[in-house]
C-alpha positions in Angstrom: 151.6 145.8 136.0 151.8 142.1 135.0 153.9 139.5 136.8 156.7 139.7 134.2 157.2 143.4 134.8 157.6 143.1 138.6 161.1 143.6 139.9 163.0 140.4 140.8 162.8 141.1 144.6 159.0 141.0 144.4 159.2 137.6 142.6 161.4 136.3 145.4 159.0 137.8 148.0 156.0 136.0 146.3 157.9 132.8 146.2 158.8 133.0 149.9 155.1 133.7 150.7 153.9 130.7 148.6 156.5 128.5 150.3 155.4 129.5 153.8 151.7 129.7 153.4 150.3 128.0 150.3 149.2 124.4 150.8 148.2 121.9 148.2 144.4 121.7 147.7 144.1 118.3 149.4 145.9 119.6 152.5 143.8 122.7 153.0 141.3 122.5 155.9 137.7 122.8 155.0 136.3 126.3 155.7 133.8 126.7 158.4 132.6 130.0 157.0 129.0 130.3 156.1 129.3 133.7 154.4 131.2 136.9 154.7 128.3 139.4 155.2 130.1 142.0 152.9 133.4 142.7 151.2 134.3 146.4 150.6 136.0 147.4 147.4 137.1 150.7 145.7 135.8 151.9 142.4 136.6 154.9 140.3 133.3 155.2 138.5 130.1 154.6 140.4 127.8 154.6 137.3 130.0 152.0 135.5 130.3 149.9 138.6 126.5 149.8 139.0 126.0 149.0 135.3 128.5 146.1 135.5 127.4 144.5 138.8 123.6 145.1 138.5 123.0 145.1 134.7 125.6 142.6 133.6 126.0 140.3 136.6 122.5 140.7 137.9 123.4 141.7 141.5 120.7 144.2 142.6 121.8 147.5 144.0 120.5 147.6 147.6 121.7 150.9 149.0 123.6 154.0 148.0 124.5 156.9 150.2 127.3 159.4 151.1 130.2 157.8 152.9 129.9 159.2 156.5 133.6 159.1 157.0 134.6 160.9 153.8 132.1 163.6 152.7 131.7 163.5 148.9 132.5 159.8 148.7 129.8 157.3 147.7 129.2 154.1 149.6 126.9 151.5 147.9 126.0 147.8 148.1 124.9 144.9 145.9 123.1 141.8 147.1 125.1 138.8 145.9 122.8 136.3 147.6 122.6 134.2 150.8 122.9 137.3 153.0 126.1 138.5 151.4 126.9 141.8 149.8 129.6 143.6 147.8 130.2 147.1 149.1 131.9 149.8 147.1 133.4 153.2 147.9 134.6 155.8 145.5 136.9 158.6 146.5 136.6 161.4 143.9 139.9 163.1 143.2 141.9 160.1 144.4 143.6 158.2 141.5 
C-alpha cells in the first residue's frame, strides 16, 4: 500500500505524529549510540534473503538454526560490521 492509498485518517495520524515528534535535522540531539548489536526482521524466503544479504550486499551469514521459541521457524544472522548484525526469522505458513 503506498501513501496515496492510505485512508485519510491515517494521513491525519501521521501528520500529528510528525508534528509531535519530528524535529528539524539541526535541532536533533547527536546520538550517543555506538551500535545496536542486532536488529531482528521477518522474511518469507530464507534462501532469497541469504542470497540478497550475503551474495549481493556482502554481509556474511554467521549463524542459522531453528528458532527455539517457534519450532519449524528459522533464525539466522548476518554480520554487518563493527559488532552489529541483522537477524531474521521466517514463520512458515504465516503470510
